[in-house]
N, C-alpha and C positions, 0 to 999 in steps of 0.2 A: 499584603498577601500576593497581589499580581506579580510583583518583582520576584518573590520567592518561587512562584510557579514558574515564571519565564526563566529564572536562573537554573532550576532543576531541569526544565525541558532543554535548555541550551546546552548545559554542561554534561548532562546525562548522568549526574550523580544520583545516588539513591536518595529518596525523601528523607530518610532518617539521618542522613549525613549533611543536610542543609546546615551551613555554619551560622550558629547563633550570633556570632559578632557582626554579621552583615545587617542585623536588624530586620530580617524578613518574617520572623516568627518562627514557630515550630513547623518542621517538615511535614509532619502528619496533619497539622491544621491547613497548610497549603494544599496538601492532597485532597483533603475533604472539600475544600473550597473549590478546587479544580473539578472534582466528581460533581458536586452540586451545581456549579455554574454550567458545566457541560450538559447536565440533565435539564436544566432550565432554558437552554438555548442561548446563553449569554454569548458564548465564543461565535456561534453562527451569526447572531445578529450584529456583533462588533465587526465581523468580517464583511458582511453586507454593507454596514455603514462605512467602512474604509473604502470599499470598492466604489460606493456611489460618490464619496468625496473625490477620489481620484478620477473617476470618470467625468465628473463635473469640471474639474481642473484640467481635463484633457491630458492626463498623465498616463493613460493606459494605452499601450500600443498593441492593436489587434491584427497587425500586418503579419505576425508569426505567432505560432503557439507551439508548445512542446507538451506532449502527454507522456507519463512514464508510470510505472507501477511496480510494486515489490510484494513478494510473498513473505509473510510472517508466520512462523509456526504458532498455533494456538493450542497451548498445553491443556487448558480447561474447557475448550470448545466455546460455544455462544452462538447467538443467532446469526452473526456474520462469519460463519466459518464453513469450510468445505474441503473436499480432498486435496492433499497437497500435489504440486505437480511433480515433485521429486519421489515422494513415497506416499501413494494413494491410501496407505492405512493410517496416515496421520493427518489430523485436522489442521487447517491454517486459514489465513484470511489474506486478501490482497487489498492493498492501499493504492488507490489510483489518484493522480494529481495532474492537473492541467495549469500551466502558467502562460502568461502572455510573454511578449518579446523581451521584457526587462527582467523576467523571472518572477513577477508578482503573481502568487497563487490566486487563480479564478475559482477553482472548485476542488474539493478533495472528497473522495467517497471511499467506503470500505465495503468489499463484498467477500463472499466466500471464496477460498481458493479453488480455481478452475471452474467456477460457475460459468454455466453456458457453453462449456466445451465438453466434448466427450473424449474419453481415452480410447485409443486405437483398439484396445482389447475389450471395450465394454460390449457385452452381448446385446445390450438394449439398442446398440447403434446399428441399424441395418445397413448391409453393404460392407461391413468391416468383418474380417475373420476373428474368430474367438480366440485362436492361437497366437500369442505375441510374436512369434517368429514370422508367422504369414503376415501379420499386420505390418511388420517392419518391412518385409518385401514388397508389400502392396503399396506402401507409401514411399519407398526409397527410389531415388532417380536412377535410370539405367546406368550401368557402369560401362566404361570403355574397357576393352581387353588390354591386359597388361603386357607390354612388350619389353622384352628383356634385350639389352644390347648384345651383340654378337662378340665373343672375345677372339 
């Protein structure tokens, strides 16, 4: 089962298209195992165990780290969703990842989209105008005058 789960996650194919010839079992069975193991905390425990083994072997390089995030649209909503940064009428989630210098993931979390930030037109945000055009002008850097060359 774990090989089937990793194969689907790595290749991005749909669960039902998992090739039976590979001997990984049914795609739906792999999906159910992934769901059950995730709810039981198996993946989190495995990640912590691997990190402790790498740290004991002095194979983690904390001299540099990289943090990145991506926004994913959440069609069905859920507890870790929030307003999209692109279209505030649609729900989404943000996936945050931090890796050490070799690219080994140290932590990953999911939060609601735009959680903790206010939109410039949010009336609950004091000091920001309610009109989007005024908000844009209030946050825009000053422009230099445009000079056209003489002909």
